[in-house]
matplotlib code that plots the C-alpha trace (Angstrom):
import matplotlib.pyplot as plt

x = [-84.4, -87.8, -87.0, -88.0, -86.3, -89.3, -88.9, -85.1, -86.0, -88.5, -86.2, -83.4, -85.7, -86.0, -82.2, -80.7, -77.0, -74.8, -73.6, -77.1, -77.6, -74.3, -75.4, -78.7, -76.9, -74.9, -78.1, -79.6, -76.6, -77.2, -80.7, -79.5, -80.0, -76.7, -75.0, -74.5, -70.9, -71.4, -72.2, -68.8, -67.2, -64.7, -67.5, -69.7, -66.9, -67.3, -64.1, -63.3, -64.2, -61.6, -63.6, -64.6, -68.0, -70.1, -73.3, -75.1, -77.5, -80.3, -82.7, -86.2, -87.7, -89.6, -89.5, -88.8, -87.3, -87.2, -83.7, -83.0, -79.7, -78.1, -75.0, -72.4, -69.3, -66.6, -67.1, -70.1, -70.8, -70.4, -72.8, -75.2, -74.7, -75.4, -78.7, -79.6, -78.9, -80.9, -83.9, -83.3, -83.0, -83.8, -87.3, -87.6, -88.0, -84.9, -86.6, -87.2, -83.6, -82.3, -84.5, -83.5, -81.1, -78.7, -77.1, -80.5, -81.1, -77.7, -78.1, -81.5, -80.0, -76.9, -74.8, -72.3, -71.2, -70.5, -68.6, -64.9, -63.7, -62.9, -66.4, -67.9, -65.9, -67.0, -70.7, -70.3, -68.8, -71.7, -74.2, -72.4, -72.4, -76.2, -76.9, -74.7, -76.4, -79.8, -78.7, -77.5, -80.8, -82.8, -80.9, -81.2, -85.0, -85.4]
y = [-34.2, -32.6, -28.9, -27.0, -24.0, -21.9, -22.9, -22.1, -18.7, -18.0, -19.1, -17.0, -14.0, -14.3, -14.5, -11.1, -11.7, -14.0, -16.0, -17.2, -18.0, -19.8, -22.0, -22.6, -23.8, -26.2, -27.4, -28.1, -30.3, -32.3, -33.0, -34.6, -38.4, -40.1, -41.0, -44.7, -45.8, -47.5, -44.0, -42.5, -43.4, -41.6, -41.2, -39.4, -37.2, -33.6, -32.1, -28.4, -28.5, -28.0, -30.3, -33.9, -33.8, -36.6, -36.3, -39.5, -38.4, -40.6, -40.0, -41.3, -42.6, -41.0, -38.0, -35.5, -37.6, -36.5, -35.8, -37.1, -36.9, -37.6, -35.9, -35.5, -33.6, -33.8, -30.1, -29.0, -25.8, -27.6, -30.3, -27.5, -26.1, -29.6, -29.4, -26.1, -27.6, -30.6, -28.4, -26.4, -29.3, -32.8, -34.1, -31.7, -32.7, -32.1, -29.4, -27.5, -28.1, -26.6, -23.5, -22.8, -19.9, -20.9, -17.5, -15.9, -18.4, -17.8, -14.1, -14.1, -16.1, -13.8, -17.0, -15.8, -12.7, -14.6, -17.6, -17.8, -18.0, -21.7, -22.4, -20.4, -22.5, -25.7, -24.6, -23.7, -27.2, -28.9, -26.9, -27.6, -31.3, -31.4, -29.3, -31.4, -34.6, -33.0, -31.8, -35.4, -36.8, -34.1, -34.8, -38.6, -38.3, -35.9]
z = [-188.0, -188.3, -188.1, -191.2, -192.8, -191.9, -188.2, -188.4, -189.9, -187.1, -184.4, -185.8, -185.7, -181.9, -181.5, -181.5, -181.1, -183.2, -180.2, -179.5, -183.2, -183.2, -180.3, -182.0, -185.2, -183.0, -181.4, -184.8, -185.6, -182.4, -183.7, -186.9, -187.1, -186.7, -190.0, -190.3, -190.3, -193.6, -195.1, -193.9, -197.2, -199.4, -202.0, -199.5, -198.2, -199.2, -200.7, -200.0, -196.3, -193.6, -191.3, -192.1, -193.7, -195.2, -197.2, -198.2, -200.9, -202.0, -204.9, -205.3, -208.4, -211.2, -213.5, -210.8, -207.9, -204.3, -203.0, -199.4, -197.6, -194.3, -193.2, -190.4, -189.5, -186.9, -186.2, -184.2, -186.1, -189.5, -188.3, -187.6, -191.1, -192.4, -190.5, -192.1, -195.5, -194.6, -193.7, -197.0, -199.4, -198.1, -199.0, -201.9, -205.6, -207.7, -209.7, -206.5, -205.2, -208.4, -208.0, -204.4, -204.2, -201.4, -201.3, -200.5, -197.7, -196.1, -196.5, -194.8, -191.9, -191.8, -191.9, -194.5, -192.7, -189.5, -190.9, -191.4, -195.0, -194.5, -193.2, -196.0, -198.5, -196.9, -196.9, -200.6, -201.3, -199.5, -201.6, -204.8, -204.0, -203.3, -206.4, -208.6, -207.5, -208.2, -211.6, -212.5, -211.4, -213.3, -216.5, -216.1, -215.7, -218.6]

ax = plt.figure().add_subplot(projection="3d")
ax.plot(x, y, z, "-o")
ax.set_aspect("equal")
plt.show()
């Protein structure tokens, strides 16, 4: 997937109603690279999501490694949310990952107010998983 968070922000600004934004989020999910079957493990499964969600997180080397991840879900909208998180976090150094305020990103995109409580909890679980991995990598390289 090559869509950036800035491109998502820009595209959202052109979409006035939530139904159009919802469809766009689903389209973002369709653009994600397929998750290899070998990555659909219990260790990569995200707890706290109503849907099946997998995040395969990989860290680079060095003092401030780059976090990369691939993800998938069995629910179209959740897969789209994985794509938004991918644009937000993947390819960033762990120090930057830990500085990103996910609440501000979701607020800016008006995601929180349009998601069911279950989807919001799942989104929070995905963010916690990404940030936890980044924190572990940051402490290991300190």
